[in-house]
C-alpha positions in Angstrom: -19.9 -25.6 53.9 -20.8 -23.3 56.8 -24.2 -24.1 58.2 -24.4 -21.3 60.8 -24.1 -17.6 60.7 -20.4 -16.4 60.9 -20.2 -13.3 63.2 -16.6 -12.1 63.6 -16.2 -9.4 66.3 -13.3 -7.0 66.4 -12.6 -4.1 68.7 -10.3 -1.0 68.7 -10.6 -0.6 72.4 -8.6 -2.8 74.8 -10.7 -5.4 76.7 -13.9 -4.6 74.9 -14.2 -7.9 73.0 -14.2 -10.3 76.0 -15.8 -13.7 75.6 -18.9 -12.9 77.5 -19.6 -9.7 75.6 -19.0 -11.5 72.2 -21.2 -14.4 73.2 -24.1 -11.9 74.1 -23.6 -10.0 70.8 -23.7 -13.2 68.7 -26.7 -14.5 70.5 -28.6 -11.2 70.0 -27.7 -11.1 66.3 -28.7 -14.7 65.7 -32.0 -14.0 67.4 -32.7 -11.0 65.3 -31.9 -12.9 62.1 -34.1 -15.7 63.1 -37.0 -13.3 63.8 -36.6 -11.9 60.3 -36.7 -15.4 58.9 -33.1 -15.3 57.7 -32.0 -18.9 58.2 -29.4 -19.2 55.4 -25.8 -18.9 56.5 -24.4 -15.3 56.3 -21.6 -13.2 57.6 -22.1 -10.3 60.0 -19.0 -8.3 60.8 -19.1 -6.4 64.2 -16.7 -3.6 65.2 -16.7 -2.4 68.8 -15.4 1.2 69.1 -15.8 4.4 71.1 -16.9 7.9 70.3 -13.5 8.8 68.9 -13.7 5.8 66.5 -17.2 6.7 65.5 -16.2 10.3 65.0 -13.4 9.2 62.6 -15.7 6.8 60.7 -18.3 9.6 60.3 -15.6 12.0 59.1 -14.2 9.5 56.6 -17.5 8.1 55.2 -20.1 10.8 55.7 -18.2 14.1 56.0 -19.8 14.5 59.4 -17.4 16.0 61.9 -18.9 14.6 65.1 -19.7 11.2 66.7 -23.2 9.8 66.4 -25.2 6.9 67.9 -23.5 3.8 66.6 -26.8 2.0 66.5 -28.1 4.4 63.8 -25.0 4.2 61.7 -23.4 2.4 59.4 -23.9 3.3 55.7 -27.5 2.3 55.5 -28.7 5.9 56.3 -26.9 7.1 53.3 -28.5 7.5 49.9 -26.8 5.5 47.1 -25.5 8.6 45.4 -24.0 9.9 48.7 -21.7 6.8 49.1 -18.1 7.4 48.2 -17.4 6.0 44.7 -14.8 3.5 46.0 -17.3 2.1 48.5 -20.3 2.1 46.2 -18.4 0.1 43.6 -18.0 -2.7 46.2 -21.6 -2.7 47.3 -24.4 -5.0 46.1 -28.0 -3.9 46.5 -30.2 -6.7 47.8 -33.9 -7.0 47.8 -35.8 -9.3 50.2 -38.9 -11.1 49.2 -42.1 -10.0 51.1 -43.0 -12.4 53.8 -46.0 -14.6 53.2 -48.9 -15.0 55.7 -47.5 -18.5 56.6 -44.0 -17.0 57.3 -45.6 -14.3 59.5 -47.4 -17.0 61.5 -44.1 -18.9 61.9 -42.3 -15.8 63.2 -45.1 -14.9 65.6 -45.3 -18.3 67.1 -41.5 -18.6 67.3 -41.3 -15.2 69.1 -44.0 -16.3 71.6 -42.2 -19.6 72.2 -38.8 -17.9 72.8 -40.6 -15.7 75.4 -41.9 -18.8 77.1 -45.6 -18.2 76.3 -48.3 -20.3 74.6 -50.4 -18.5 72.0 -53.9 -19.1 70.6 -54.1 -19.8 66.9 -56.5 -16.9 66.5 -54.0 -14.6 68.1 -51.2 -15.7 65.8 -53.3 -15.3 62.8 -54.4 -11.8 63.8 -50.7 -10.8 64.5 -49.8 -12.1 61.0 -52.6 -10.1 59.4 -51.6 -6.9 61.2 -47.8 -6.9 60.3 -45.8 -6.0 57.2 -42.5 -7.4 58.4 -41.0 -10.0 60.8 -39.8 -7.2 63.0 -43.4 -5.9 63.4 -44.6 -9.4 64.4 -41.8 -9.8 67.0 -42.5 -6.3 68.4 -46.2 -7.1 68.7 -45.6 -10.4 70.4 -43.2 -8.7 72.9 -45.8 -6.1 73.8 -48.5 -8.7 74.2 -46.1 -10.8 76.3 -45.5 -7.8 78.6 -49.2 -7.5 79.2 -49.6 -11.2 79.8 -46.6 -11.1 82.3 -48.2 -8.3 84.4 -51.4 -10.4 84.7 -49.4 -13.5 85.7 -50.7 -15.5 82.7 -48.8 -17.9 80.4 -50.9 -17.7 77.2 -51.2 -14.8 74.7 -54.9 -14.6 73.6 -56.7 -12.9 70.7 -57.7 -10.0 72.9 -54.1 -9.4 73.8 -53.0 -9.0 70.2 -56.1 -7.0 69.4 -55.2 -4.6 72.2 -51.6 -4.3 70.9 -52.9 -3.6 67.4 -55.0 -0.7 68.7 -52.4 1.0 70.8 -49.6 0.6 68.1 -51.9 1.7 65.2 -51.3 -1.6 63.3 -54.8 -2.3 61.8 -55.6 -5.6 60.3 -54.8 -5.8 56.6 -57.8 -6.6 54.4 -58.0 -10.3 53.6 -59.2 -10.3 50.1 -60.2 -13.7 48.8 -61.2 -15.0 45.4 -65.0 -15.0 45.0 -66.6 -18.4 44.9 -68.9 -17.2 42.1 -68.2 -14.6 39.4 -70.8 -12.1 38.3 -71.2 -10.8 34.7 -69.0 -7.8 34.1 -66.2 -8.8 36.6 -62.7 -10.1 36.4 -59.9 -10.6 39.0 -56.6 -8.7 38.3 -53.4 -8.8 40.4 -51.3 -5.8 41.4 -48.3 -4.9 43.5 -49.0 -2.6 46.5 -46.8 -1.0 49.1 -43.8 -3.0 50.3 -43.7 -5.1 47.1 -46.6 -7.3 48.2 -49.0 -8.6 45.6 -52.7 -8.3 46.0 -55.7 -9.4 43.9 -58.2 -6.8 42.9 -61.7 -7.1 41.6 -62.4 -5.2 38.4 -66.0 -4.3 37.6 -67.4 -3.2 34.2 -70.8 -2.0 33.1 -71.5 -1.6 29.4 -74.8 -0.5 27.7 -75.7 0.9 24.3 -75.1 4.6 24.1 -78.1 6.9 23.6 -76.1 9.2 21.4 -73.9 8.6 18.4 -70.8 8.0 20.5 -70.4 6.2 23.8 -68.3 7.2 26.9 -65.5 5.5 28.7 -64.6 6.3 32.3 -62.9 4.6 35.2 -63.7 5.0 38.9 -62.2 3.6 42.1 -58.5 3.5 41.0 -56.2 6.2 42.2 -55.5 8.3 39.1 -52.6 10.4 40.5 -50.3 10.3 43.6 -47.2 12.2 44.8 -44.2 10.4 46.3 -41.0 11.6 47.9 -37.9 10.0 46.6 -34.3 11.0 47.3 -35.2 14.5 48.3 -37.4 15.0 45.2 -41.2 15.2 45.0 -42.4 13.1 42.1 -45.9 12.9 40.6 -47.1 9.6 39.3 -50.1 9.3 37.0 -52.2 6.1 36.5 -52.1 4.3 33.2 -55.5 2.7 33.8 -57.3 4.9 31.2 -54.7 4.1 28.6 -55.1 0.3 29.3 -58.9 0.6 28.9 -58.5 2.5 25.6 -56.1 -0.2 24.4 -58.8 -2.8 25.2 -61.4 -1.0 23.1 -59.0 -0.9 20.1 -58.1 -4.6 20.5 -61.8 -5.5 20.5 -62.3 -3.7 17.2 -59.1 -5.0 15.6 -59.4 -8.6 16.7 -63.1 -9.3 17.3 -64.7 -6.8 14.9 -66.6 -5.2 17.8 -66.8 -1.4 17.8 -67.1 -0.5 21.5 -67.6 3.1 20.6 -71.3 2.5 20.5 -71.3 1.6 24.2 -71.2 3.7 27.4 -68.5 1.8 29.4 -67.8 2.3 33.1 -65.0 0.5 35.0 -64.7 0.4 38.7 -61.9 -0.8 40.9 -63.2 -1.2 44.5 -60.8 -0.3 47.2 -59.1 2.7 45.7 -55.9 1.0 44.7 -53.2 3.0 42.8 -52.8 1.7 39.3 -49.5 3.0 38.0 -48.9 0.3 35.5 -50.6 -1.3 32.5 -50.8 -4.8 34.1 -54.6 -4.7 34.5 -55.1 -4.7 30.7 -56.2 -8.3 30.2 -58.4 -8.1 33.3 -60.1 -5.0 31.8 -60.6 -7.0 28.6 -62.2 -9.9 30.3 -64.5 -7.7 32.4 -65.6 -5.8 29.3 -66.3 -9.0 27.3 -68.3 -10.3 30.3 -70.3 -7.1 30.6 -71.2 -7.0 26.9 -72.0 -10.6 26.6 -73.7 -11.0 29.9 -71.7 -14.1 30.7 -69.6 -14.4 33.8 -66.0 -15.6 33.5 -64.9 -18.9 35.2 -64.4 -18.5 38.9 -61.0 -19.0 40.5 -59.0 -17.3 37.7 -56.7 -14.3 38.4 -54.7 -12.5 35.7 -52.1 -10.0 34.9 -50.7 -8.6 31.6 -50.6 -5.6 29.4 -52.8 -5.5 26.3 -51.8 -3.7 23.1 -54.2 -2.2 20.5 -53.6 -5.3 18.3 -54.6 -7.7 21.1 -51.1 -8.9 22.0 -50.3 -9.6 25.7 -47.1 -7.9 26.8 -44.9 -8.6 29.9 -45.4 -6.8 33.2 -43.4 -6.5 36.4 -43.8 -8.2 39.8 -45.2 -11.5 38.4 -43.7 -13.6 41.1 -45.2 -11.5 43.9 -48.5 -11.4 42.1 -48.5 -15.2 41.7 -47.9 -15.7 45.4 -50.7 -13.3 46.2 -53.2 -15.0 43.8 -52.5 -18.4 45.2 -52.8 -17.2 48.8 -56.1 -15.6 47.9 -57.5 -19.0 46.6 -56.9 -18.8 42.8 -56.7 -22.2 41.0 -55.6 -20.7 37.7 -53.3 -17.6 37.0 -52.9 -16.1 33.6 -49.5 -14.4 33.0 -47.9 -13.0 29.8 -46.0 -15.6 27.9 -42.8 -13.5 28.1 -43.0 -13.6 31.9 -43.5 -17.3 32.2 -40.7 -19.2 34.1 -40.1 -22.9 34.4 -40.4 -22.7 38.2 -44.1 -21.8 37.9 -44.7 -25.5 37.1 -44.1 -26.2 40.8 -46.7 -23.6 41.9 -49.8 -24.6 43.9 -52.0 -23.3 41.1 -52.1 -23.8 37.3 -50.1 -21.0 35.7 -51.0 -20.4 32.1 -49.0 -18.3 29.7 -50.9 -16.2 27.1 -49.5 -14.2 24.2 -52.7 -13.0 22.7 -56.1 -11.7 23.8 -57.8 -14.7 22.1 -55.9 -17.1 24.4 -57.0 -15.1 27.4 -60.6 -15.3 26.4 -60.5 -19.0 25.8 -59.1 -19.6 29.4 -61.3 -17.0 31.1 -64.6 -18.2 29.5 -63.7 -21.8 29.0 -64.1 -21.6 25.2 -63.3 -24.9 23.4 -60.3 -24.9 21.1 -62.4 -26.0 18.1 -64.6 -22.8 18.2 -63.7 -19.9 16.1 -62.5 -17.0 18.2 -61.0 -14.4 15.7 -63.7 -12.2 14.4 -66.9 -12.1 16.5 -66.7 -14.5 19.4 -69.3 -17.3 19.4 -70.9 -16.4 22.7 -71.2 -12.7 21.5 -73.9 -13.9 19.1 -76.3 -14.1 22.0 -75.7 -10.5 23.0 -78.6 -8.1 22.7 
């Protein structure tokens, strides 16, 4: 089995693919792959050509009657629907997992070592917190290394990375951690943000008896609507947070006999995260139960899952990314829909619990013993004013 990257190099120009040039190209490609954390064997085909060759490739593949910069080519600047049918049928779309904080640290330290510099641990951590990809981390280390070189130093410090972060407009990403102590009316949900990265989000809920005949339900903090550009089209995406909250109220009435219409209920999602999916449903349910009962959920539990009007927990997307984010944030227990559970979760560094029903979620979130009745009015609700 091949244990290294296979990089065949061909040329349609006489004398272009000499040994020295090929060695330099292979070394550059391997360095770039290592910087991205791609250590598994792969094949990278390289073609050395001139403007005439690039012109012909553009004409055949892109219907562009001129040469372009070969570094900006090949097909990757084309939209999928623009690829010729014969070529597209032979393509496979690959998705890379988002890099973890530990992976970013490894890349940053490796880049500094290859440049011949030592680096403070605090500097490596700041670099990892400011970057979204391995390429960002390498670029940041290279800039810091340049500054260190001009000052005749051999160590990259925290202030060097801080300076690079400022001039390159790469602010430190928020390091959201699991709270050590939960307050009544709170729950920890998990979402997927830009770049396919998971992130925990605290959900707050306030509930009090309505003064009138009917109560109100509103949600603040979450982004309700956003516009995105996709393949030349402008799309508007609306949040489903309100629909999830309404499902929770129906589930409480159908499963617990609790009519929440008599309460004024206000949800808040600090941070202004876009919530375009229903995966916050069970977190909304736990936060509401906590607000009504005045009892805080168990600390260290994060959760994701859609809730139906009958109290069933339905599958959601991005569970693997969410699990990684919850564990990195310090969660010791993660609740996921039963339909999303995978055997590999048994090897996770946290306890992953599958739930199919809202009653199972409440048992875990509030540590309710199995022998206590949970359908109908929950035992701890009896103490609610």
